[in-house]
N, C-alpha and C positions, 0 to 999 in steps of 0.2 A: 086916796082914800079918806078925804077931810070929812069929818063929821060934821050935822046939822048944827046950827046953833041951838042951845038947850038939852043938848045932850041925845037927841033922837038919831037912831044908828040909820046911815044912810041905806040906799037901795044897794044890793047883791050881799047882805051878810046873813048869814044864819044864825036862830038862835038854839041853844044847847043848852042842856039844864047838866049842871055838875054836881058831884058829891061830896062828903067830906067836908073840910074848913073852905075849899074855894066856893062853894055853895053859898057862904055866908055873903059874897059877891054879887049873889044872883045869876042870871044866865051869864054863860060864855057864848059870845058873837063869834064866829067862825067866818072866812073868807079864803077860798085857793085862788091863786092864779099862776102864771107863768114862774112866779119868785118862791113858790111854796105857800105854805099855811099864816094867815093873819088873824089875830086875836085882838078882842074888845071885850069892854065888860060898859054896861051903863047904869053908873049909878045916881042914888038920890041922897035925899035928907036923912035915910036912916044909916049912910055911911059916912055922916059926919061927926067931929069934934064937938068940944064946948063952943068955939069961937063959930061953928057953922061953917066950915071948909072941909072937904072930903079928908079924912083922918089919912094921916101917915100911913099907918098900918095897913089899912086898905090898899093902897097903892103897891106897897112892898108886897102883899099878900101875891097881888095881880101880878105884879112883875115876877117874882120867883115862879107862879104857876105858870104865866105865860112863856118865859123862857125854858122853864121843864119842858113843857110841851113841844118845842121847838128842837130842844135836845133829843127828847124821847122819837121823834121823827127821824132826826138825822141819825139815830143810831139805828133805825131798823126796828123801833118799838121796844126795843129794851128796856127793861128796868133802869131807871138814874134817879141819882139823887142830888139834891143841893149840897156842895161843901162848902162853899164861901159866895156870899153875895154882898158886894160892895155897892151900896145906892148912894144919889144926892138927890135931893130934893131942889127941883128949879124955879117953881114959884105954887102959891097955893091955887087949890082949884075949889070953886063954889058949885053947889049941886043946881040943877040936874046936869051931868056930864057923862057924854061918851068917849071912854078912855081907851084910845088904840095903844097896841106895843108894835112897835118897830123895832124887831130884834134881828139877830143876825148870828150865827155859828163863827166864831172866829179863828176856832181851830179846833181839830178833832182826832184824838187815839183811839186804840182799841178801849180804853178804862176810863179816859178823861175826855171832856169835852168843856171849852172855854166860851161862852157867849156873852155878848153887849148887848142892851135893850135902850129904847128910849119911849118914854109915854107920852103920848100927846092927847090933848083936849082942845076941841075947835082947831086944829094945826098948829097950835102952840105947844111947845114942849116944856112937861110940867116935871118928869123925873127921868133919871138917867142911871144905868146900873151895868156893871160887869159880874160875872162870876164863873165859878168852877162846877162843874158836876162829875159825879162818879157813874160810870156805866159798868152794868152787869151784864157783859154780853152773852152770857149761856142762858139768861132769865128773859123771857118776854111778859111786859106788863098787860095786865087786860083793859088797862084803861082806853079810853076812847075818848078824843077832844069834843 
């Protein structure tokens, strides 16, 4: 799932529009294979800080949203909320950039899920995070990735 240089989505990705705060990232790119769902965003100059790099808050927003979608799917699309997200920036990213999330559910119970993710741009790791999500098993979210 390596992106092409310059931030262009590779073949096999589907563009989906988002709502709310995640919409500030632009479209969500999705791909499904035997391992499950994969998520990405295509970022440009509108997502940069004053130094011209992709803003860390933009990367954190995508990390939180992408891992939340993985938890949501793993929990049978039950409503879930981020309790804790611990993130580490590994290197700066210049736009344009196609940022892919490589995430996994580490452990899941009835009410909590633990997940880990790595964001990659052009095959290079740029951010990593681990987090905890609360799951409300009796209610289902109408969200659609």
